[in-house]
N, C-alpha and C positions, 0 to 999 in steps of 0.2 A: 504493501499499500504506499504511495506516494503521501508527500506533506500537502498537496494539495487536496487529495481524496478525504486525510484527517479533519482539514480545517475546511474544507465547503469553499476553497476560494478557486477562482477561476484561472487564475494568474500565478507565477512562482512569487512576484512581488507582494502579493498580498497575503501569499500563504505564509511569508517569511514574518513579516508583520502580524497576521497572525499568531503565531506562534510563539512569536517575542513575547505578545501582549499576555497571550495565557499564560506563559513561564510567569511573568510578574503577578498574574491574576493568584496561580498558584502556592506564590509564595508570602503573598497576602493574606491569602486563607491558611496558611500555616500561622500566620503572626495573629492574627482576628481568633483563631484557633488557643492558641497559647493564652492571649489575652481573656479569654474566657474560661479556660482553666484557673489562672489566677484569679480573677473576678467570683469564681465558684469558691476559691480557696478563702479569700478573704471574709464573702459574705458567711462561711462559715465560721470565719471566729467572731463574728459580730453575734451571729445566733447564738454561739454559746455563752459571749459575755452577758445576753441578753437574758437569756433564760438562765443562767447560771443568778444573775440577780434578781430574780423574780418574775419577770416579764414575758413576755409574748414569744413563740418562734417567730410571728412575721410581725411586721409592723407597715398597717395597711397604709398610712399617711406617706410612710417614706417612698412605700411601690409607686402611690400616687403621683409624688414627685418626680421619681424616674420614668415612669410613663409619661408625665407633661415634657420631661427633659427631651425624650425620646422623638416626641410628637412632634416638637419646636423646632428640633435640629435636620428631621427628616421626614416630616409629614406625617399622613396617616401611616402609610406601612410603618413609620417607626414604632410606632404603636405596638404593633404586631411584634416587633423584634424584642422590643421591653418585655412582652409579655413572656418571650419565649427565654430569654434572658433570666427574667424573676423565677420561671419555672422551672429552669436549668440551676439557679440559687436557692430555692426552698428546702429546707428538708432534709439536707447535706449531714447531718450530727446527729 
């Protein structure tokens, strides 16, 4: 299979651009995944401290702040992204 076949491009030049951009996306995705894993770990520390002090595992007002922050920065899809992040970060302890 050629690079053109893999990329869907119709010229070798376009295939080269697409291949390079996909490599950058893959590297960005790896960084994003690492940051999400770090966020999950930090969230667990917060939950542990909150529970140890007699609080609840989840702070709904904080979650609303996070949702608003993502919505303001990314629009409606940001809300869905924030919900996914919050779901990943809940109940890890």
